[in-house]
C-alpha positions in Angstrom: -19.3 30.2 -21.4 -16.3 28.0 -21.5 -17.2 24.2 -22.4 -16.4 21.4 -19.9 -16.5 18.9 -22.0 -15.2 16.5 -19.4 -17.2 17.6 -16.9 -20.6 17.9 -18.8 -22.0 15.1 -17.0 -21.6 16.6 -13.8 -24.1 19.1 -11.5 -23.5 23.3 -12.5 -22.6 24.2 -9.2 -19.2 22.4 -10.1 -18.8 23.1 -13.3 -18.5 26.5 -12.1 -16.1 26.3 -9.6 -14.2 25.2 -12.3 -14.7 27.8 -14.3 -13.8 30.4 -11.6 -10.6 28.6 -10.9 -10.5 28.4 -14.3 -10.8 32.0 -14.5 -8.6 32.4 -11.7 -5.7 30.6 -13.3 -5.8 28.0 -9.9 -6.7 25.3 -11.2 -3.5 23.5 -12.1 -2.2 24.8 -9.0 -4.9 23.2 -7.0 -4.3 20.0 -8.7 -0.8 20.1 -8.0 -1.2 21.2 -4.1 -3.8 18.1 -4.0 -1.1 15.4 -5.8 1.6 16.9 -5.7 3.5 13.5 -6.6 4.3 10.8 -9.5 3.7 7.4 -9.7 7.3 5.2 -10.1 5.2 2.4 -12.4 7.3 3.6 -15.9 7.9 0.4 -17.7 5.5 -1.8 -19.2 6.6 -4.3 -16.9 6.1 -2.8 -13.8 2.9 -1.7 -15.1 2.2 -5.2 -15.8 3.0 -5.7 -12.5 1.3 -3.2 -10.8 -1.8 -4.2 -12.4 -1.1 -7.9 -11.6 -0.9 -7.3 -7.8 -4.5 -5.4 -8.0 -6.0 -7.9 -10.0 -4.8 -10.8 -7.0 -5.7 -8.4 -4.8 -9.6 -8.0 -5.7 -10.0 -10.1 -8.2 -8.6 -13.3 -8.0 -11.1 -15.6 -9.7 -11.0 -13.2 -12.4 -9.5 -14.3 -16.3 -5.8 -14.1 -16.3 -4.2 -11.1 -18.2 -2.1 -11.6 -21.2 -0.4 -8.3 -21.3 -0.3 -4.9 -20.2 1.0 -2.1 -21.4 1.6 1.5 -21.8 -0.2 2.6 -25.4 0.3 6.1 -26.9 -2.4 6.1 -29.2 -4.6 6.3 -26.4 -5.0 9.6 -24.5 -6.9 13.1 -25.4 -7.0 13.0 -29.2 -8.4 9.3 -28.9 -10.7 9.9 -26.7 -10.0 6.6 -24.6 -7.7 6.8 -21.1 -7.3 3.1 -20.9 -8.8 -0.1 -22.7 -9.6 -3.9 -22.2 -9.6 -5.9 -25.0 -10.2 -9.6 -25.2 -8.9 -11.2 -28.2 -9.8 -14.5 -29.7 -7.6 -17.0 -31.2 -8.2 -20.8 -32.7 -5.4 -22.8 -31.9 -6.0 -26.0 -33.0 -9.5 -27.2 -32.3 -9.8 -24.6 -29.5 -10.9 -20.9 -29.2 -8.5 -19.2 -26.6 -9.1 -15.7 -25.6 -6.2 -13.1 -24.3 -7.1 -9.9 -22.0 -5.4 -7.1 -22.4 -5.1 -4.1 -21.0 -3.7 -0.6 -22.1 -3.6 2.5 -20.4 -2.8 5.9 -22.2 1.4 6.8 -22.0 0.0 10.4 -20.3 -0.4 8.3 -17.2 3.3 7.9 -16.7 4.0 10.8 -15.6 0.6 11.1 -13.5 -0.3 11.3 -10.1 -0.1 7.6 -8.5 -4.3 7.8 -7.9 -4.9 8.7 -11.5 -2.9 5.4 -12.8 -5.3 3.5 -10.0 -8.2 4.8 -11.1 -7.8 4.1 -14.5 -6.1 0.4 -13.6 -9.1 0.0 -11.1 -11.5 0.7 -13.7 -10.3 -0.9 -16.7 -9.5 -4.2 -14.3 -13.7 -3.8 -13.1 -14.3 -4.1 -16.8 -12.8 -8.0 -16.2 -15.9 -8.8 -14.3 -18.7 -6.0 -15.2 -18.5 -5.2 -19.0 -21.1 -2.2 -18.9 -20.7 0.9 -16.9 -23.7 0.3 -14.3 -24.2 0.1 -10.6 -22.5 -2.8 -10.1 -19.3 -1.6 -11.7 -19.1 1.9 -10.3 -20.0 -0.5 -6.9 -17.0 -2.6 -7.9 -14.3 0.2 -8.8 -15.4 1.4 -5.2 -15.0 -1.2 -3.5 -11.0 -1.6 -5.1 -10.7 1.9 -4.3 -12.8 3.7 -2.2 -11.9 7.3 -3.2 -12.8 6.2 -7.2 -15.2 8.7 -7.7 -13.2 11.2 -6.3 -10.3 10.6 -8.1 -12.7 10.2 -11.2 -13.6 14.1 -11.1 -9.9 15.0 -10.3 -8.8 13.2 -13.0 -11.5 15.4 -15.4 -10.0 18.4 -13.7 -6.1 17.0 -14.5 -7.5 16.8 -18.0 -9.2 19.9 -18.7 -6.0 21.3 -17.5 -3.7 19.4 -20.1 -6.5 20.6 -22.3 -6.1 24.3 -21.7 -2.5 23.9 -21.5 -2.3 22.5 -24.7 -4.6 25.4 -26.3 -2.7 28.7 -24.8 0.6 26.2 -26.0 
């Protein structure tokens, strides 16, 4: 039986449906039909503006972001699709903290819904550090379709993984 590493926490009936789509070689077609477009956020500066717009809309009082960028070291191999970090530096007698968000480069060519899901996820970490109920409620507040996009993103990653194996 095919192991679905991105979907192993999902119920068996969902995994069975995904296996069925894979066996019929239809998973990629289903995803392309559901998400036919790619976004226009190509550069790091455009990504910064995109993230800042969402942050200002939903998290005005959260710490400011000093850097937002695409990062080619993130992705399927690194097992991280986005990261949020706080970099602390001593400047004079003060401790300064700078917040950064990095998004895996593979999202440069992804559907806009997938980019938004990753950005919402990383922005939610500005307020909620742990992946707990409050964290996912905040994600759903910023993007009501968050959970559906997360599932579909996992399907997309599964498809990328299968395409990589076949090549």
